[in-house]
C-alpha positions as CSV (number, residue, x, y, z in Angstrom):
1,M,0.0,0.0,0.0
2,G,2.8,2.4,0.9
3,M,4.6,1.7,-2.4
4,L,1.4,2.4,-4.4
5,L,0.9,5.7,-2.5
6,L,4.5,6.7,-3.2
7,V,4.2,6.0,-6.9
8,L,0.9,7.9,-7.1
9,L,2.5,10.8,-5.2
10,L,5.5,10.8,-7.6
11,A,3.2,10.7,-10.6
12,L,1.2,13.7,-9.3
13,L,4.4,15.6,-8.5
14,L,5.8,15.0,-12.0
15,F,2.5,15.9,-13.6
16,G,2.4,19.1,-11.6
17,L,6.0,20.0,-12.5
18,G,5.3,19.4,-16.2
19,F,2.2,21.5,-16.1
20,A,4.0,24.3,-14.4
21,F,6.8,24.1,-16.9
22,K,4.4,24.3,-19.8
23,V,2.6,27.3,-18.3
24,L,5.8,29.1,-17.7
25,W,7.0,28.3,-21.2
26,L,3.7,29.7,-22.7
27,L,4.0,32.8,-20.5
28,A,7.6,33.4,-21.7
29,V,6.4,33.2,-25.3
30,V,3.6,35.6,-24.7
31,V,6.0,38.1,-23.0
32,L,8.4,37.8,-25.9
33,V,5.7,38.4,-28.5
34,V,4.4,41.5,-26.6
35,W,7.9,42.8,-26.3
36,I,8.6,42.4,-30.0
37,V,5.3,44.0,-31.0
38,G,5.9,46.9,-28.6
39,F,9.4,47.3,-30.1
40,L,8.0,47.4,-33.6
41,V,5.1,49.8,-33.1
42,R,6.6,52.2,-30.6
43,P,5.5,55.7,-31.1
44,A,7.7,58.3,-32.9
45,G,9.5,60.7,-30.7
46,T,10.0,64.5,-31.1
47,G,11.3,65.5,-34.6
48,G,9.8,62.4,-36.2
49,S,12.6,60.1,-35.0
50,R,11.8,57.0,-33.0
51,G,12.2,57.2,-29.3
52,R,14.5,55.1,-27.2
53,W,13.2,51.6,-26.5
54,Y,14.2,51.9,-22.8
55,R,12.9,54.3,-20.1
56,W,16.2,55.4,-18.5
């Protein structure tokens, strides 16, 4: 009984880690796409030139 419980707990842990990794991977892709789109469509600065992509 204890071995079965250990195997089920290990399977649940591995499924949870895999799911979390997939969610984090999708989040990273979304952030990258938003960053690229923001970089491409950033508004023009004064004088018609494009502004800096950073805020400093």
